[in-house]
N, C-alpha and C positions, 0 to 999 in steps of 0.2 A: 556597955549597953545591956538593958535588962531584957529578958525574954519577952516577946509580946504576948499580953494577956489576951485571953478572948474579947474582953470588953474594949480594949484598945484597937484590937484587928477590926471588930465589928464597927467600931466608930470611923476607922480609917476607910471601910468599905462604904459606909453610909455617907461619907463626905466626898467619895470618889467612885460613884456607882459603875464606872465603865473601866475600872481596873482590870487588867488581863493578867498581870504577874506581879510578884512581890519578891524583891532581892533582900536577902537577909544572910548574915554572917553564917558560914557552915557551922560554927560552933553552936550557934543558937538554935538551928533547925530542930536539933535533937531534943531540946528543951520545950518545943512548942507542944501544947496539949492536943490531945486526939480531937477534942471538940473543936479547936482552931483549925486543925488540919481538915477535919470533915466539913466545916463551914466553909472553907476556902474551894474545897472540892466540889461542894454543892454549887458554888458561884462560879466554878470554873476558872478559879484563880490559880495559876501556877506558883509554887513556892521555889524559888530559884537561889541557889547559894550564890553570893555575891564573889567576884573574882579578885576584888582588892584585898590587900592584907590590912590588918588592924594598926592603928597607932598613927602618929604624926608622920606625914610624909618626910623624906630625907631632904635635908637643906643642900646638901652637897653631894654631887654626882660620883659614880665610881671612879671616874677618871681623875677628879679633883682629890678624892680621898686617897688614891694610889699615889698620887704626886706628893701629897703631904707625908706618906708613909717613906717613899724613896727618897726624899729630900735629905741633903746633907747639912741643911741649916739648923739652927737651934730652934725649938718650938717658940721662943719669944720672936726671932726674926721672921718666922713663918707667920706668926700672928700678926706683926706689925705690917708686914708687907702685903698680905692678901686681905687685912681686915676681919680676919676670923678671931673669935675669942680663944685666948690662950688655953682655957680649959676644955675647948672643943679639939684643939690641936693635939692635946695630951689624950683625950678620949679616942680620937681616930687613930693614934699611933699605938695605943693599948689594945687595939683590936676591936674596938667598939662600932 
């Protein structure tokens, strides 16, 4: 995601005049211009770091991943039984 430009931020505010807070990735907040931050402050809009982590959400939870790692079956058997792509089984077992 690119840093929000002043023009993009003002457009967002003009389309949503009742906006009270704006969530943005913590890594992008430091790249926001002073002009944009001052504009937000004048409009009483709080810039809040988002609490989510970047990237695609994990498809398999920690319990599923651990059971794949601990399994005595071959990767091919795990793949066939659980319907998980073979490459994913290798990726999980490699520590990914």
